[in-house]
Residue, then its C-alpha position, 0 to 999 in steps of 0.5 A: x385243883x388250884x395248885x394244879x391250875x397255878x403249876x400248869x400255867x407256870x409250866x406252860x409259860x416256862x416251856x415257851x421261854x427260850x432255854x438259851x436265856x439261862x446261859x446268856x444270863x449266867x454269862x452276863x452275871x459271870x462277866x460283871x464286876x458287880x450286879x445291881x438288881x431292881x424291879x417295882x411292886x411284886x416284880x421288885x419282890x422277885x428281884x429281891x429273891x434273885x439278888x439274895x440267891x446270887x449273893x448266896x452264890x458268891x456274887x457281889x450284888x446290890x439292890x437299887x434303892x438301898x442306902x448302902x448301894x454304891x454307884x453303878x459303873x462300866x463293867x457292872x450289870x444292871x438287871x431290871x425285872x419289869x413285866x411290861x418293860x416300860x415301868x415309868x419309875x424304872x426307865x430313868x434308872x435304866x437310862x442312867x445305868x446305860x449312860x454310866x456304861x453298865x450292861x443292861x439285862x431286862x427280864x420281861x414278858x415283852x421282847x419289845x419295850x422301852x427297856x428292851x430297846x436299851x438292853x444288852x440282853x432281853x430275857x423274855x419270859x414266855x413266848x411273847x404271845x399275849x395269851x401267855x399272860x392273859x387273864x387267868x381266873x384265880x391268878x390275878x394282876x400279874x401273878x403269872x408273870x411274877x411266879x413264872x419269873x421267880x421259878x425261871x430265876x431260881x432255875x438259873x441259880x440252880x444251874x449256877x449251883x450245879x455248874x460251880x459245885x456250890x454246896x449248901x454249907x458254903x451258901x449258908x455261910x453267906x446267909x445273913x446271921x443278923x436276923 
């Protein structure tokens, strides 16, 4: 019963998400010199999943805030995952990346937000209707956005894997071996 509740809700959100966004994100990723990714809280965890999968797919990816992350520059892509599109701790990072000439992609439940206003690409998860992310008993405090975004981003990786003919063996060769 509970698995079905969760899967049905995620499915309804993803069905309301514009399919064209997959190709737009892939184009942005393919066109970038390097990719920088961030998010706060649980969206930060989702951003780490996506960064890892892009790295496994052969892209040069950095997590913002790690001590080995270089400076962002023109030609780079900055992907920010923020349900609200207005996370106070992330807004200065978006402004800085924009000022350095990087392209900005915002993954959010809102098409209009402070981050969306600065973005080159807004990836709105769901329809933008508040009911998509309203309170769902058993899926508290942002769970719907986070899980829907995780599945959406994993689908982008799946698309990349198929389009580029990536293999499990090739991706595994890039996986961390100092764990």
